[in-house]
N, C-alpha and C positions, 0 to 999 in steps of 0.2 A: 509474625505469628499468622497462621492461616485462619481465616474466619469463614464461617458458614453463612451464606447469603440468605436473607429473609425473603419473604414473598415480594412480588413486583409492587412498585409504588403506584397504587391505583389512583392516588390523588392527582398525578400528572398525566395519566394516560388519556383522559378526556380532553386535555388541552393541547395535545401534540400537534394535531392538524392545524389548529388556529395559529400556533406559534411558529410553524414551519412554512408559512406562506412566503413566497419569494420576496415580498416587500419587506420582510423582517430580516432578510439576509444582506450582508455586506460582502462585496467582492473586492479583494485586495490584490492588486497587481503591481503595486508600486515597487515591489522588490524583485521584479522579474523583467527587466528591459529586454527587448528583442534586439540583437546586434544588427547593425546597419547592413552588413554584407550577406546576411541570411545563412551563413555557414555554421553559426554557432548554436544559439539557444533553440530555435525551431524555424519559424518562418516570419516574414514581416507581417503576416496576417493574424497570427495567434501568439499569445504570450506562452512562454515555456510551461507555465502551470497556472492554476487558478484556485484560489481559496474562497469558499463560501462558508460563512460562519454567522449564525444568528447573533444579533446584538446582545441578547440575553439567552444563552444556550439553554433550551428546555431539557436537555439530557446531557450528562457529562461524557459525551462520546464524540470523537473525531474519527472519520474514515479517511484513510489515505489510499490513493491509487497511483502507484509509481510506474507501472509497466504497461499501461494501456494507450500511451500517446501515439497519435497517428499523423502528426504534423511534420511530414518529411519534406525538406526543401529539395529543389531540383539538384543542388550541389551534393547533398547527402546521398540521394538516389544514384547520382552519377558515379559516386565512389564505390558503390556496392556491386559485387559481382552478380548477384541475383536478388534484387530488391523484394520481389514478391515472396520468394522462399524465406528470406530472412524475416520479413514482417510476420509471416505465419508462424515461424518458430520462436521469435523473440517476444512478440506482443502477448499480453494477457488480453486476448481478443474480446473487445466490447465489455470487459468487466466494468469499465467506467459507466456504461449505461445501467448496469445493475446497481452500481453505487449511487447514481443519481436518484433512481427510484427509491432506494432504501433511505437516503438522506431526506427526500421529500416526505416519505411516509412517517419518519421517526423524529425529525428535527435535529438529527446528528449533523455536526459540521462535516465539511467535505473538502479535501485537498486533492485535486486531480492534475496529473502531469499531462500536458499536451506534447511536450518534447518526447520523441520516441526513445525506447530503450537502446536502439542502435546508436543513437547520438551519444548518450551517457546513461549509465545505469544508476538510478537513484538509490538502489538497495545495495550499493557497494561503497566501501570506504574510499575517500578521495585519493588515497595512496595505493589502492589496489589496481595498479597499472602494469600491463605487460609492456615494458619499455622497449622491447624489440620492434614494436609497431609504431614507435615514435622516432622521427628523424633526430639524430643526435643522442638518443638514449636518455637515461636518467640524469638529472642534474647532479653535479658533483656534491657529494655529501648527503645525498637523498637518504632519509631514514624511513623505513616502512614498518608498520605493525604487521604481525603475522596471524592475528586472530581473524577467523572467518574470511580467509582470502580465497578468491575464485579465479584470479587471473591465470593461475597455473593450469586451469582446465579450459581456458579460452573464453571465460565469461566474467571478466573483470570489469573495471569502471567503464571502459569502452570494449564491448564484446569483440573478440577477434576471430573465433572459430565456432562452427556449428557441426554437430554430428550429421553425417550424410552429405556435407558440403565442403568442409574444410575452411579455408580462409574466406572471411566475409568481404574484405576490402581489396580493391585493385591498386591502392597506393597507400603509403604511410601518412600518419598525421605529423604536422609540425608541433613543436612544443607550445608555440603560441596558440594554436587551435585548441589543444588540449586544455590549456589554462583558461581560455575563453569559455569553454564548455563548463569547466568547474566553477568559475566565477559567475557565469550567467545563468546556470541552471542548478547545479548541485548545491552550491552554498545557499542560494536563495530559497530553494525548496526546503532544505532542512532548517533554515532560519524561520521561515513561515510556519513550518510544522511545530517547531519548538515553542514559538510565541503563541500559537493557537492552543496548544496543550496547556500552557501557563494560564491563558485567559480562562479556559474551562475550569482549571483547578482553582483559580481565584474565586470563581462563582460557587463551585460545588464543594471545594475542599478536597477534591479527588478528580481524576480524569482517566479516561480509557481511550487508547489509540487502537483502532482496528485497521490493520494493514491488509488490504484486500488484494488478492491475486487469483489467477486461474491456473489450472494445471492440466496436462494431458491426462487422458484416462489411465488409471493405475491398473496394473496386472493383479490377478488374484494371487494372494500370498498363500492361501489355503484352499484346496479343492472344495467346491460347493459352498464357498463363502464369498459373498459379494464384496468387491473391492470398495474402498472408501470413496465417497462422493465429495467429502469435505475433509480437510486436514487442519487441525487447530495446532498452531505452533506458539510456544512460549519460551523458546531458548532453554528448554529443559528446566523450567521453573524460574529462570533468572529474570524474565521481563515482566512478570505480573504475579499477583497473588494467586495461589493455587485454586482458590474458590472460583475464580473467573474461568479458568480452563475447565474445571469440573462442571461448572454451570453450562458452558458452551457445549460440551460433549453430551450432557444430559438433555439439553434442549433439542439438539439435533436428533438424538435418539427418540425423543418423545414425539417428534413429527415424522418418524419413519425413515430418517436419513442415516446412512452409514457414515460414521466419522472415525478418524484416526487422530492420534495425539503425537505430534512431533516427528512422526515417520510417514513418509520420507522427507517432510519439510518442517524444520523446527523454527524457521524465521532467519532473517539475515541482519544486515547492518542497521536497518531502520529500527528494529527491536533492540539491538545492542546499544544504539545511540540514545533512543528516546524512552525506552522502558526504564523507569526509575521508581520501582514500587516503594522504596523507602521514603520518597518525596511525595507519594500519593499519585504518581503518574504510572499507570499500568499500560502494557502493550501486548496485543495478541496479533498473530498473523492468521488469516483465514484464507485457505486455498479452496477454490471451487472447481470441480471437474468440468471441463469445457463441454463434455458430452451432455451435461444436464441442462444447458441453456443455449447451445449453438446447434447448427445444422449438422448433417452427416459428415460434411467436409471440415467441421470445426472451424468454420470461417465466418458465418453470419448468424445473427440472432435467430432463434427458432420460436415456435409457438410455446415452448416450455419456459421461456425467459420470465414471464410474469410470475409463474409459480415459484421459481427460484428467488425472485425478488421478494416475494411474500415470506419465504422461509428465512431469508437474511434479515428482513425487517423484524420478524418475530425474535430472531436471535439478538438483534441489537437492542430491542426493548427489554428482553430478559437480562442481557448483560448490563444494560444501563441501571436496572433495578438493583442488580447485584453490586455494581460499582458504588451506588449511592450508600449502601450499607457499609461499605469499606471506609467511607468518608465520615461516618457518624462517630466521631471521637468525642470524648468528654469535653464539654465547653464549646463545641462547634455547633453553630446554628445553621441549618440549611437555608439557602436563599428562598425567598418567597416564590411560589410557582406562578 
């Protein structure tokens, strides 16, 4: 049943900054070992991903950032035909910096991938593989799901092709390398994501995942109408309560930002896997136009980034308030603030 969200929970707003001090956060890297040869998860210097979650989450929100990783090993770059072009096209450029500002301001948990999307795409199913790019092809008897598949367009679990460039790689993967990436990065990331959401739900009775991405500037769909700066995706209503999507769109409109719903981005594997509204775990994808916070080349942060961080922080607070109302079931007592 769709619920209407009540007003923000003012009782927690005044304590957010105190509760989001870095000393109240725990960083869990135990599930993400870096492989000794440097070819798999990321580099020997950084873990493939990092989870920061307050011991007592002050808001029922976790932000995930799967596509902003920049830890390219020398081996990975050596395999790429044009590493700089690929990085510009594949990365959600510096959206992790936005996410860190938002998490610090709101107390939300944060899971950030350091491993680049070129290595493995965390927003794809582990069987969404173009086996023509793997030496020996698919294992005998390999079964694949066909929901939300992107490998046919060149952007599967390991991206293969980019528009304007063609093939990304100058040689194929071995099956062992692919399996190493899946085990060392993909499985660990989703395990940590699932456990963090369960932790938040255990405290609040409900949890909200905000999967944060960036998008290239959209074209105008209607003359004289500004294109969307934000796109809210909910898998067409499957990944969260409709009240959350409505609240997100209303909030962005209230601060003068143009937002769209599910088009052209409705969300991907992360929402499919982790959005479970029936169990009190809701998931939204938020796409942010790169032109709103990056420079003219869409490469580096601009002076507009702090303003977008404030917009997103306000959105998270509003959605946190809405999420809390969804968890207020008969007989359930909210945790002490």
